[in-house]
C-alpha positions in Angstrom: 128.7 64.9 169.4 129.3 68.3 167.8 127.1 70.4 170.0 128.3 73.9 170.9 126.7 74.0 174.3 127.9 70.5 175.2 131.4 71.7 174.4 130.9 74.8 176.6 129.5 72.6 179.4 132.6 70.3 179.1 134.9 73.3 179.3 136.2 72.7 175.8 135.0 76.2 174.7 135.4 79.1 177.2 132.5 80.9 178.6 131.8 83.6 181.3 130.2 81.3 183.9 127.9 82.8 186.4 126.6 79.6 188.0 127.6 75.9 187.8 126.7 72.7 189.6 126.6 69.0 188.7 123.5 69.4 186.5 123.3 73.0 185.1 125.6 75.7 183.8 124.7 79.4 183.4 126.9 81.7 181.4 126.7 85.2 179.9 125.3 85.4 176.4 127.9 86.6 173.8 125.3 88.9 172.2 123.4 90.3 175.1 119.9 91.6 174.5 119.6 93.1 178.0 122.0 94.4 180.6 121.7 91.0 182.3 121.5 88.2 179.7 122.6 84.7 180.6 121.9 81.2 179.2 121.0 78.4 181.5 121.7 75.0 180.1 121.6 71.4 181.3 125.0 69.8 181.2 123.5 66.6 179.7 122.5 67.1 176.1 118.8 67.6 175.5 117.8 68.9 172.1 115.0 71.3 173.2 111.9 71.5 175.4 110.2 69.2 172.9 112.1 66.2 174.4 111.1 66.9 178.1 109.5 63.9 179.7 108.5 62.9 183.2 111.9 61.1 183.4 114.0 64.2 182.6 111.8 67.1 183.7 113.6 67.5 187.0 116.5 69.2 185.1 114.0 71.8 183.7 112.7 72.5 187.2 116.3 72.9 188.4 117.0 75.4 185.6 114.1 77.5 187.0 115.5 77.2 190.5 118.9 78.4 189.2 117.1 81.4 187.6 115.7 82.3 191.0 119.1 82.0 192.6 120.7 84.2 189.9 117.9 86.8 190.3 118.6 87.0 194.1 122.4 87.0 193.7 122.3 89.8 191.1 119.6 92.0 192.7 117.1 91.6 189.8 114.3 93.0 191.9 112.5 94.5 189.0 111.8 91.1 187.4 113.3 89.0 184.7 112.2 87.0 181.6 112.9 83.4 180.8 112.7 82.4 177.2 113.3 79.0 175.6 113.0 78.7 171.8 112.1 75.3 170.6 112.7 74.4 167.0 113.5 76.2 163.7 110.2 78.2 163.6 110.9 79.5 167.0 114.5 80.5 165.9 116.3 78.0 168.2 119.9 78.7 167.1 121.6 75.9 169.0 120.0 72.5 169.2 120.6 72.1 173.0 117.9 73.0 175.5 118.7 76.5 176.9 116.8 79.2 178.6 117.7 82.9 178.0 117.4 84.9 181.3 117.0 88.6 180.5 116.7 91.5 183.0 118.0 94.9 183.8 115.7 96.9 181.5 112.0 97.2 180.6 111.3 94.3 178.3 108.6 94.9 175.7 105.8 92.6 174.7 105.4 90.8 172.4 109.0 89.8 172.3 109.6 89.8 168.6 
């Protein structure tokens, strides 16, 4: 499979990891849009939120748990935003489920 995030999860492409366990990897975005901007991805390939089912939704819940851990570890007491783009119209740039976690500044609305 020629998936950028699968290669990052496998350690074939370096990343600045901030969290890792058997299921999930979180790493700093290479083009940060906020002082704190990490991507949280499942290690197993899932194309996007469009393929979430009752059988694999546990990994999505775990991604949210990881966001809560990262918020606490990084003192993100002012809040944070989780964004997952799904498909071309939503500007999903890598076809592997990922959640952007943004914090560290006032985030406007709507987001673009």
